[in-house]
N, C-alpha and C positions, 0 to 999 in steps of 0.2 A: 463397365462404368464402378466407382470405390462408391459404397455408399459412405455416409459422413453424418456422423451425429454432432452431436451439440460441443460435446469434446474433443472431438478428432477439427471440429470450426474453428474453435477455442485457440488448439493446438496454435494452427495456421497461423492466426490472427497475432498470436502470441511471437513468432517469427517472424512473420512481415514488422512487426512493433518494433522488439531489438534490436534489429537491424538498424536500426536509426537510432535509436538512443543508447546512451552509454554516460553511465555516471562518471565523474570521476573526483577528484578529491575535495577541490573546490565546489562541485556542484552533483552531489552524490541524486545514486537514482531512489525514488521513494515508491517501493514496489507492493504494492494490495493481492492476496489471495482468497477469495473467498470458497468456504464450504458449505454443506450446507449445516454444520453449527454455531461454525466461529468464521472470525474474520483475521485476518495479521496483516501488520505489516510490516516494514521495514525498510529502513535506510543503509542503502549495499554502494560501497566505494570499489565501482569494476576495475578501476585498475590493480590495486591490491587484492581485491577477492575477498574481504572482507566485509562483514556486517557493521554496521557503528554503532544502528539502536535498533528496537525493535517491539512491538506492542500488538496485543490481541484481545479479541473479548475474552479469550482463555487464562491470558495473563492476569486479566483485571477480575475476574472471578475468582481464581484466588488467591487476590486480596482484599475479598473480601465484598465487593460492589456485585450487584446484581445486573450484568450488563447480555443481553441477548442481541443475535445476528439479524439487528431490523438496520435501519436508517437511522435510528435513537445511538444505537451501541455504535454505527459505524460511524457516526459524530464523533463518537467520545471519543474512539480508539482514533481517529485523527487527532483530536486533540490532544491526547496522550503521548503521541509519538510526535507533535510537535515539541512538546512539553520539553521530553526527551532529547532530540536535537538542538532545542535551544542550550538544553544543558552541556552540550558535547560542545558548543559553538559553531549550530550548522541550522542557516540560517535560508540558503537557496539551495533547492532541490530540484530534478526533472522526475515528473510525475511516470509511471510506468502503470498501465491498468491491465496489464499483463492478462492483454487478448480480451477481458472480460466488456462489456457495451458499459459506455461511460453514463451511468444512471444507476436509481436507485442506492442501493449498499456500499457501491464503489465513489458515486460523485456524493455522495454523503462523507466517506474519509475526504477525499480532498475537501470539500469545504469545510469541517470541521477544522483539518491541520492549516486550508489559508485564513481560518478568522482569529487559530492561534496564533497567528503568525510565519509562516512559513510561507515562503517567497518560489511560486513557478508560473 
């Protein structure tokens, strides 16, 4: 029997989720990655394999804001990704939680993006 740690379990969930989720040009995929220090969000068109917009707590720190990798930081990242998506005239996305459980920081990113006007 194979020993399963948290990362292996997340990778298995990620594969299972990605079988069902596919971002098109009309409805790209909003994917969230969580590290110990930062949160990252990207909107990806899987048909062409390109990243359309991205936002992260790391990029927001570079612009002068002090943003932590917390629920409030996740909400700010969600609002920022929605603002950048609106500039590129993207209003509808498919949310990809990337194997993470939908609560805490991941839910905060989704709620912030919804609050700023993204539809998913």
